[in-house]
C-alpha positions in Angstrom: 25.2 -37.6 -44.1 24.7 -40.6 -41.8 27.6 -39.7 -40.3 27.0 -36.2 -39.3 23.6 -37.6 -37.4 26.2 -40.5 -35.8 28.2 -37.7 -34.5 25.5 -35.3 -33.5 23.6 -38.6 -31.6 27.1 -39.7 -30.3 27.6 -35.5 -28.8 23.9 -35.8 -27.1 25.4 -39.0 -25.4 28.4 -37.8 -24.0 26.5 -34.5 -22.4 24.2 -37.0 -21.2 26.0 -39.5 -19.5 28.4 -36.4 -18.3 25.5 -34.9 -16.9 24.5 -37.9 -15.1 28.0 -38.4 -13.7 28.1 -34.7 -11.8 24.3 -35.5 -11.1 25.6 -38.7 -9.0 28.7 -36.9 -8.0 27.0 -34.2 -6.3 24.7 -36.5 -4.2 27.2 -38.4 -3.2 29.7 -35.5 -1.7 30.2 -35.5 1.8 27.7 -33.2 3.9 31.5 -31.2 4.9 32.0 -29.9 0.9 29.9 -26.9 0.0 28.8 -27.3 -3.3 27.0 -23.9 -3.5 27.4 -20.6 -2.0 25.2 -19.3 0.2 23.4 -16.4 -0.9 23.2 -14.0 1.9 19.7 -12.5 2.9 19.0 -9.0 1.2 18.9 -6.6 3.7 15.5 -5.7 5.3 14.2 -2.6 3.1 13.4 0.1 5.9 10.2 2.8 4.9 11.3 5.9 5.4 7.8 6.7 5.9 5.5 4.7 8.0 1.8 4.8 8.1 0.0 3.4 10.8 -3.1 2.8 8.6 -3.3 3.0 4.6 -6.7 2.8 4.3 -10.1 4.3 6.1 -13.4 3.3 5.7 -15.4 6.6 6.5 -18.8 3.8 6.3 -22.3 5.1 5.7 -22.0 8.9 5.9 -25.1 11.2 4.9 -25.1 13.6 2.2 -23.8 17.0 2.7 -22.2 16.2 5.5 -18.3 16.6 5.2 -16.4 14.2 7.3 -12.5 13.8 8.3 -10.2 11.5 9.4 -6.8 12.0 10.6 -3.5 9.6 9.1 -1.0 9.4 11.5 2.8 9.3 9.9 5.8 8.0 11.5 9.5 8.6 10.0 10.8 5.2 10.2 14.2 6.6 8.4 17.5 7.8 9.9 17.5 11.4 8.7 14.8 13.7 8.6 11.7 13.9 6.8 10.0 16.5 4.6 6.6 16.3 3.1 6.6 18.3 -0.2 2.9 17.7 -1.3 0.1 15.8 -0.4 -2.1 15.6 -2.9 -5.9 14.6 -3.9 -7.1 12.4 -6.3 -10.7 15.4 -7.2 -11.9 18.3 -5.4 -14.1 16.5 -3.0 -11.1 15.4 -0.8 -9.0 18.0 1.1 -5.7 16.9 3.0 -4.4 19.5 5.3 -0.6 18.9 6.8 2.3 20.9 8.1 3.9 22.3 5.6 7.1 23.6 6.7 8.1 21.2 9.2 11.0 18.6 8.9 9.5 15.3 11.0 12.8 14.1 13.0 13.6 10.2 12.9 11.1 8.3 15.3 9.1 11.4 15.4 5.3 11.3 14.0 3.0 14.1 12.1 -0.5 13.9 11.4 -2.2 14.2 8.0 -5.8 15.5 8.1 -8.0 14.1 5.3 -11.3 15.5 4.5 -14.2 14.4 2.3 -17.1 16.3 1.2 -19.8 13.9 0.6 -22.3 16.0 -1.7 -22.5 13.1 -4.4 -24.2 10.1 -3.4 -22.8 6.5 -3.5 -19.8 4.7 -2.8 -16.4 6.2 -3.2 -12.9 5.2 -2.9 -10.7 8.1 -3.2 -6.9 8.0 -3.1 -4.5 10.9 -1.8 -0.7 10.5 -2.3 2.2 12.1 -0.1 5.1 12.9 -1.7 8.4 13.3 0.2 12.0 13.8 0.6 11.5 15.3 -3.0 10.3 12.2 -5.4 9.3 9.4 -3.3 5.7 8.4 -2.7 3.1 6.7 -1.3 -0.5 6.5 -1.1 -3.3 6.5 1.6 -7.4 5.6 0.4 -10.4 6.7 2.1 -13.6 5.0 1.0 -17.4 4.7 2.1 -20.7 5.1 0.9 -23.1 8.1 0.7 -26.3 7.8 1.2 -29.1 10.0 0.2 -30.9 12.4 2.7 -34.7 12.8 2.3 -35.7 16.4 0.9 -37.9 16.8 3.5 -38.3 16.9 7.1 -40.3 14.2 8.9 -43.7 14.5 9.5 -45.1 16.0 12.6 -45.9 13.6 15.2 -49.4 14.8 16.7 -50.0 12.5 19.2 -46.8 14.0 20.7 -48.4 16.9 22.2 -51.5 14.3 23.6 -47.7 13.2 26.0 -47.4 16.4 27.2 -51.0 17.0 28.4 
């Protein structure tokens, strides 16, 4: 048993000494010797569908007043781009775009997103663009709907005094 333990310790020490010697050799190597091959930087990923803004904040909007925003997209690829579908997350958000038009490289197109401000409170709605068959990109609209008063403001009687 002592021989097995001694043998294991000798192997461990041999590995440790060898590792220290290799480290010393690497540290003391001349500057002209390349020890590690340099990895080439990865080619930059070119976005096919580029959006100028991926999120739009309507801020505070009155209840019952629909609002719209136009998102501008650019074809950043080398081939024409086809928007297959633009899908909103609920019925209160309605996207519109030119369905049959291919977008040439470098050209722009517009997606108009409408929001029906019927429900009071904050909202954050995703809109998913499907293009070139299976690729997706998401846009977001957000804001806060404030409740409008049920009745109009009371009549200002002193206004008639000013007219006289």
